N, CA, C and O of each residue as an XYZ file, in Angstrom:
324
protein
N      62.733     61.929    149.925
C      62.155     62.717    150.935
C      62.660     64.289    150.586
O      63.866     64.510    150.475
N      61.740     65.292    150.431
C      61.540     67.138    150.466
C      62.489     67.975    150.816
O      62.782     68.932    150.099
N      63.338     67.617    152.434
C      64.008     68.107    152.903
C      65.716     67.274    153.277
O      65.941     66.064    153.265
N      66.670     68.367    153.572
C      67.305     67.812    154.395
C      67.096     67.363    155.719
O      66.159     67.739    156.424
N      68.102     66.435    156.106
C      68.020     66.533    157.944
C      68.315     67.468    158.099
O      68.742     68.318    157.317
N      68.038     67.486    159.758
C      68.336     68.747    160.227
C      68.595     67.934    161.894
O      68.778     66.762    162.223
N      68.486     69.375    162.747
C      69.281     68.316    164.376
C      67.751     68.054    164.898
O      67.686     67.680    166.069
N      66.650     68.182    164.276
C      65.548     67.654    165.209
C      65.364     65.740    164.499
O      64.454     64.962    164.786
N      66.483     65.487    163.615
C      66.331     64.052    163.417
C      67.484     63.326    164.032
O      67.707     62.212    163.560
N      68.302     63.773    165.052
C      69.166     63.228    165.941
C      68.274     62.932    167.147
O      67.632     63.640    167.923
N      68.499     61.467    166.996
C      68.472     60.363    168.172
C      66.738     59.630    167.802
O      66.031     59.021    168.605
N      66.380     59.994    166.145
C      65.136     59.105    165.674
C      65.820     57.618    165.281
O      66.962     57.439    164.858
N      64.938     56.752    165.507
C      64.725     55.854    164.652
C      65.027     55.876    163.600
O      64.980     56.984    163.065
N      65.461     54.761    162.807
C      65.626     54.641    161.210
C      65.027     53.105    161.159
O      65.422     52.210    161.907
N      64.115     52.966    160.255
C      63.324     52.126    160.087
C      63.364     51.405    158.949
O      63.295     52.227    158.035
N      63.465     49.943    158.359
C      63.011     49.816    156.766
C      61.757     50.164    156.033
O      60.976     50.721    156.805
N      61.387     50.067    155.095
C      60.082     49.693    154.563
C      58.857     49.312    155.143
O      57.769     49.885    155.213
N      59.253     48.251    155.534
C      58.774     47.164    156.369
C      58.432     47.552    157.408
O      57.454     46.973    157.881
N      59.059     48.685    158.231
C      58.993     49.111    159.730
C      59.889     48.258    160.738
O      59.466     48.148    161.889
N      61.411     47.485    160.306
C      62.045     46.981    160.990
C      63.154     47.760    161.208
O      63.951     47.824    160.272
N      63.488     48.579    162.560
C      64.487     49.025    163.274
C      66.097     48.659    162.930
O      66.621     47.818    163.660
N      66.859     49.219    161.913
C      68.072     49.058    161.901
C      69.403     50.062    162.782
O      70.571     49.806    163.073
N      68.620     51.126    162.965
C      69.184     52.241    163.739
C      69.108     53.203    164.533
O      67.955     53.200    164.966
N      69.838     54.253    165.091
C      69.515     55.441    165.555
C      70.506     56.360    164.925
O      71.733     56.291    164.856
N      69.558     57.335    164.437
C      70.566     58.887    163.445
C      71.191     59.716    165.228
O      70.652     59.923    166.315
N      72.333     59.912    164.734
C      73.528     60.243    165.606
C      74.257     61.422    165.369
O      74.946     62.042    166.180
N      74.016     61.713    164.019
C      74.915     63.140    163.321
C      73.737     63.089    162.349
O      72.984     62.133    162.168
N      73.701     64.567    161.615
C      72.859     65.341    160.691
C      73.935     66.148    160.036
O      74.701     66.715    160.816
N      74.171     66.334    158.583
C      74.790     67.297    157.841
C      74.091     67.238    156.495
O      74.379     66.310    155.740
N      73.128     68.219    156.100
C      72.454     68.255    155.262
C      71.784     67.170    154.451
O      70.761     66.553    154.748
N      72.607     67.035    153.281
C      71.631     65.731    152.963
C      72.230     64.458    153.347
O      72.057     63.475    152.626
N      72.933     64.384    154.440
C      73.298     63.204    155.022
C      73.217     62.252    156.612
O      74.085     62.782    157.306
N      72.947     61.785    156.950
C      72.908     61.739    158.489
C      73.589     60.294    158.979
O      73.114     59.329    158.381
N      74.349     60.061    159.705
C      75.345     58.977    160.593
C      74.386     57.999    161.464
O      73.899     58.341    162.542
N      74.193     56.812    160.887
C      73.286     55.914    161.877
C      74.447     54.928    162.359
O      75.475     54.431    161.902
N      73.670     54.926    163.594
C      74.690     54.269    164.678
C      73.674     52.814    164.378
O      72.573     53.023    163.867
N      73.981     51.695    164.632
C      73.377     50.432    164.457
C      73.039     49.776    165.079
O      73.813     49.645    166.028
N      72.052     49.065    165.145
C      71.200     48.680    166.905
C      71.869     47.478    166.595
O      72.250     46.902    165.575
N      71.894     47.201    168.384
C      72.394     46.040    168.227
C      71.671     44.744    168.277
O      72.211     43.975    169.072
N      70.841     44.354    167.807
C      69.995     43.386    167.232
C      70.072     44.018    164.963
O      69.426     44.745    164.209
N      71.134     43.219    164.904
C      71.459     43.512    163.189
C      70.755     42.608    162.792
O      71.452     41.966    162.007
N      69.844     42.196    162.860
C      68.684     41.197    162.062
C      68.028     41.726    161.212
O      67.750     41.086    160.198
N      67.599     43.017    161.376
C      66.876     43.723    160.609
C      67.202     44.111    158.922
O      66.645     44.314    157.843
N      68.805     44.028    159.724
C      69.638     44.660    158.413
C      70.301     43.709    157.173
O      71.483     43.482    156.917
N      69.260     43.320    156.614
C      69.523     42.497    155.207
C      70.823     43.113    154.415
O      71.395     44.198    154.513
N      71.062     41.898    153.544
C      72.335     42.252    152.793
C      71.629     43.339    151.554
O      72.100     44.194    150.804
N      70.306     42.802    151.801
C      69.642     43.924    150.345
C      69.705     45.343    150.731
O      69.880     46.261    149.930
N      69.494     45.524    152.504
C      69.502     46.586    152.756
C      70.825     47.319    153.049
O      70.761     48.546    153.128
N      71.576     46.938    153.157
C      73.271     46.921    153.211
C      73.578     47.572    151.868
O      73.944     48.744    151.781
N      73.416     46.778    150.849
C      73.821     46.791    149.692
C      73.043     48.487    149.073
O      73.664     49.456    148.637
N      72.016     48.383    149.194
C      70.837     49.554    148.601
C      71.564     51.233    149.622
O      71.406     52.429    149.378
N      72.352     50.506    150.768
C      72.881     52.038    151.816
C      74.177     51.884    151.307
O      74.998     52.793    151.430
N      74.457     50.794    150.730
C      76.199     51.126    150.196
C      77.128     50.716    151.873
O      78.231     51.223    152.074
N      76.832     50.285    152.349
C      76.983     49.863    153.917
C      78.104     48.820    154.116
O      77.760     47.718    153.688
N      79.622     48.854    154.760
C      79.610     47.378    154.932
C      79.557     47.152    156.131
O      78.429     47.342    156.586
N      80.822     46.593    157.360
C      80.618     46.384    158.077
C      81.311     46.852    159.624
O      81.887     46.284    160.552
N      80.904     48.140    159.301
C      81.005     49.141    160.279
C      80.314     49.533    160.976
O      79.209     49.803    160.505
N      80.562     49.830    162.668
C      79.144     50.437    163.325
C      78.277     51.421    162.863
O      77.108     51.184    163.168
N      78.420     52.268    162.340
C      78.271     53.560    162.152
C      77.975     53.805    160.786
O      79.017     53.612    160.160
N      76.962     54.172    159.946
C      76.775     54.503    158.408
C      76.204     55.554    158.453
O      75.686     56.046    159.456
N      76.256     56.197    156.911
C      75.298     57.095    156.165
C      74.030     56.862    155.806
O      73.785     55.680    155.565
N      73.114     57.653    155.692
C      71.762     57.148    154.429
C      71.947     58.877    154.139
O      72.685     59.748    154.600
N      70.913     58.839    153.177
C      71.392     60.185    152.402
C      69.951     60.432    152.180
O      69.260     59.412    152.170
N      69.217     61.791    151.964
C      68.203     61.980    152.047
C      66.924     61.216    150.798
O      65.713     61.020    150.902
N      68.011     60.926    149.569
C      66.946     60.019    148.689
C      66.808     58.261    149.351
O      66.287     57.263    148.852
N      67.310     58.409    150.265
C      66.710     56.985    150.615
C      65.744     57.005    151.627
O      65.426     56.105    152.405
N      65.349     58.066    151.525
C      64.502     58.191    152.715
C      62.937     58.520    152.166
O      62.731     59.584    151.583
N      61.864     57.565    152.380
C      60.653     57.655    152.035
C      59.909     58.745    153.395
O      59.515     59.829    152.965
N      59.783     58.595    154.381
C      58.784     59.603    155.287
C      59.505     59.643    156.513
O      59.830     58.602    157.084
N      59.872     61.164    157.109
C      60.163     61.202    158.535
C      58.742     62.057    159.321
O      57.965     62.916    158.902
N      58.867     61.396    160.526
C      57.900     61.963    161.230
C      58.352     61.953    162.825
O      59.546     62.243    162.890
N      57.841     61.737    163.984
C      58.799     62.801    165.195
C      59.111     61.742    165.800
O      59.644     61.987    166.882
N      58.996     60.532    165.541
C      60.153     59.527    166.224
C      61.137     58.823    165.276
O      62.277     58.457    165.562
N      60.333     58.663    163.780
C      61.407     57.925    163.065
C      61.710     58.377    161.478
O      61.195     59.376    160.976
N      62.616     57.492    160.777
C      62.858     58.287    159.714
C      62.878     56.720    159.030
O      63.696     55.811    159.166
N      61.730     56.799    158.308
C      61.246     55.459    157.076
C      62.197     55.693    155.964
O      62.286     56.783    155.400
N      63.102     54.368    155.573
C      64.036     54.311    154.401
C      62.691     54.040    153.354
O      61.645     53.543    153.772
N      62.876     54.404    152.097
C      62.369     53.497    150.712
C      62.149     52.522    150.627
O      62.467     51.920    151.652
N      61.604     51.738    149.680
C      61.140     50.503    149.026
C      61.392     50.703    148.156
O      60.919     51.477    147.323
N      62.786     49.576    148.134
C      63.504     49.927    147.108
C      63.240     48.266    146.304
O      64.363     47.795    146.483
N      62.819     47.681    145.909
C      62.474     46.370    145.041
C      62.233     46.629    144.300
O      61.908     45.813    143.437
């Protein structure tokens, strides 16, 4: 991603590269965004958790380096295969 997170990114859905929703951005701070996980954690595989450095907390951070693209509604993560 070529830019820092902005206030406009708040409340956007965070999705995997395949389009599975894993949470919503609740707060932003330059190159980091705090994500509140969705109630349905099925899309949040161990592989995605490991890539993001997440444990079992309810909210976690993503960094701009994890992001492939941002549009009006969502933040899409990079494919890390």
